[in-house]
Structure formats: C-alpha cells, structure tokens
N, C-alpha and C positions, 0 to 999 in steps of 0.2 A: 758431288762426291758419290762414287758408287759404293754400294754395300758389299762387304766381303765376308765370307764365312768359311770355316774349315770343318770338314766332317771326317770323323774316324769311322771307317766301316769295318766291322768285324774284329777289331783289335789286331792281334798278331796271328791270326789263323790262316789256313791254307788259301781260301778264296781271296783274301787280301793280298797275299804274296803273289798269287797268279795275276791279279789285277795290276799290281805295281810292276811286275815283270813285263807285262804286256805294254805298259805305259813307258817304262824306262828303256827297255830294249831286250833283245833275245839273248844277249850274252850272260845274263844273270840266272838263267834256268838251272844250270848245273850247280851253281852255288846255293840256290834255293833248295834244290833236291837234296844235296849233301847236308845242308843245315837241318832240314826237316827230318832226315833219317837219324842224324846225330841227336837231335832233341828227343825223338822217340826212344832211342836206345838208352839215353840217360834217364828218361822218365821211367822206363821199365826197370832198369837196374836200381834206381832209387826206391821205387815202390817195393821191390823185393827185399831190399835192405831194411826199409822201414817196417815191413811186415815181420821180419825176423826179430828186430829189436823190440817191437811191440809184443810179440809172443814171449820173449824172454822177460820183459818187464811184468807181464801178466802172471807168468809162472812164479816169478820172484815175489810178487804181491800176495799170491795165494799161499806161499810157504810161510810167510810172516805171520 
C-alpha cells in the first residue's frame, strides 16, 4: 500500500491561487483576479468602518 499525504501550501493567499490556476487551467485567471480585487475592496471597506466604530466607542467611553 502506498503512503498518501495532503499538503496545504500558503492557505488562501495569492501564490496558492497562482499555483492552482496553473494546475487547473488558464480559464480561471480572470475569476481569480476578480475575486482577489473584490476581497481587497471588502477588506479596505470593513477596516475603515471598523476604525470609525472603534473611534465612536472610545469617545463614548471617555464621556462616561
């Protein structure tokens, strides 16, 4: 019986996406690029929203 193993390289980061796209086929490049841009935009928007909420909470705590 042959030994088998599964390795996860880099989680869900860019190099892993590039590696998998190269293995799966070239038709996935546009989808990967669009997904990466969407994830970046959501991250930036959520970070800004979180900062604003945190500032409001800190101001509210100081007034108490």
